[in-house]
N, C-alpha and C positions, 0 to 999 in steps of 0.2 A: 806470792810478789809480797813484795815488802809494804809498808802502809806507805812508806814516801812513793812507792812505784805505782800504789792505789792511788794516792793523790795527783799524780803527776795526770794519770787515766783520768780520773774525774775532770780536773781542770781543761783537759783535750777535748773530752766528751762537751763541757760547757760552753769552750771557744765554738767545737762543731755547732752546736746550739744557736749560741747569739748571731754564727755567721747564717745560720737558715734563715732565724728571723731576719735579720736585715736585711735578707735576697729577697723573699717573701713581699715585705714592704717596699722595697726599693720597686720592688715589680707589681705590686699592687695586688698581687695574688692572682697575677695573671698567667702563672707558673703551674707546672706540676706539683702535685700536693708530694711527691716523693722527693728528695735531692739527694744527691751525692754531694757531699762535704769533706773538702780534704785541711788538715790542721797538721801542720807540721808533714811530718811523713804518713799520718794516720789518715785513712779514708773512712769516713762514717757513712750511714744512709739515714736520712733525717724524713721521718713522715710529719707534716704539719696538718693540724684542724684548725679550722680557725672559729673561735668558740664566741666572738664577739667582735666588736671594731677593732680594738687591739690587743685581746686578748687570742692565745693559743694553747693547745696542746701540742706537744710536739714530743716524737719518740725518735731516741737516739739508741742505736746499742741496746734494744730492746729495753730500756727504762724510759717512762714516758714523764714529760715535766710540764707544766704548765706554768705560761711567759704571760705577765701584763707588762705592754712595751707604751709606755708614755714617753710625751718628747722629756722630762726629765729624769724618768726612772725607768729601769727595766726590773721588775720583781720575777725571780725564777724561784716554783717553789717543786720540789721531787712529787708526783703524782703518785699516792701510795695504791699501789696494785694488788690487791691480796692474794697471797701466795695460794698456789693450786694445792688443796687438800684432798690428800690422798684418806680413804675411811675403808677401813677392812672390814668387810661384811661378811657374816658368816657365809661357809661354803653350803650350799645346798644339799640337803642328807636326800641321797637319792635311798626309794625305798627299797628294799632286799627283796630279789624277786626269788618265789619259792615254786619250784618246777613241781609239777607231779610225774609219777612215774611214767615212764613212757617219752616226756616232753625233751625238746631239745630248746635250745637259745641259740639263736640265729644272730651273727654280730657281724657288726662291720669291718670287713678287710683292710678299708682305706680311709683315711681323713675325707672329708666333703659334705657337700650339702645335697639333701634327702631331693630329689627333683621329680619321683615319681613313684607312688606306690603302686605295683601291679596285682594284689590279692585284696582281699578282705577276711575279716574273722569268718569263720566257718568254713571256707574253701579248701577244696582237696587240691593237693598239688601233687608232681611227681618229682621223682630227684633229680634236680639239676633245674627244675623251673626257675624260671626267673620270678622275683619276689619284688623287688626294689629295686631302681635306678639311683645311684652315686653319681653327681657330677663330682670331681676331682682333677683341679690342672686342666680344666678345658676339655675333660674327656669323661665320658661316659661310661660307668662300669655298673653293671649286673650282680646283683648278688641274688645266688642261686638256692634253693633247696636241697639241705646236706640228704635228705631221705625222704623219700614218700611218706605224707601225712596231712593233717589236717590243720591249718593254721588258728589257734588257739586264742594268738592277741599278737594284733600291731603294738609296737611301743615306741614310735615314731611318727609327727606327720611330715608333709610335704613341706619344705623350707628350715627344717631344722638340720642345723651342723652338730654331725657327726666325727667322732675321734676311733681311731684302730681300738676294735673291742668294744666299742657299744653295742650294746643290745638293743634289737632290732626287732624279731619279731618271738613268739615263742609256738613252736611248732611242735605237734603231737605226732608221732611216730604211728607210721600204718602197720597192721602186724600181718 
């Protein structure tokens, strides 16, 4: 948009702001705090918060303005709203899993939330025994043992969100 276009849009927004204040004062604040204001062919939503007797904070088109309205002066200042800051946090480093001879890593076959763990460390399991239940898209899916063996370590807890391929359990194969 051109500088002239931005300037016109801002003036239209200020007109909407003034119309909202005048409407609010005319009705002595006995109206809904969110008003629809039409200026020329453009419609705005104005949300008014009364700060003092004749002081307001008005949000028009996602911009906040402070308005002080006295009989001989209307003072408008654009409220400074801090921009959302995005801070890049270092990604959590997952410890590398080391498997001993004969151990198998049971991984998530779907993304979802762990809702139940059916085994504990040291349990003996048969092939296809249910180990964990994951909720995905309102369905409960069982994660089963790929081999008979003993549960060596459970790597998740109830409530954890997992992705496809995330490690769930270390299983020591039975001989």
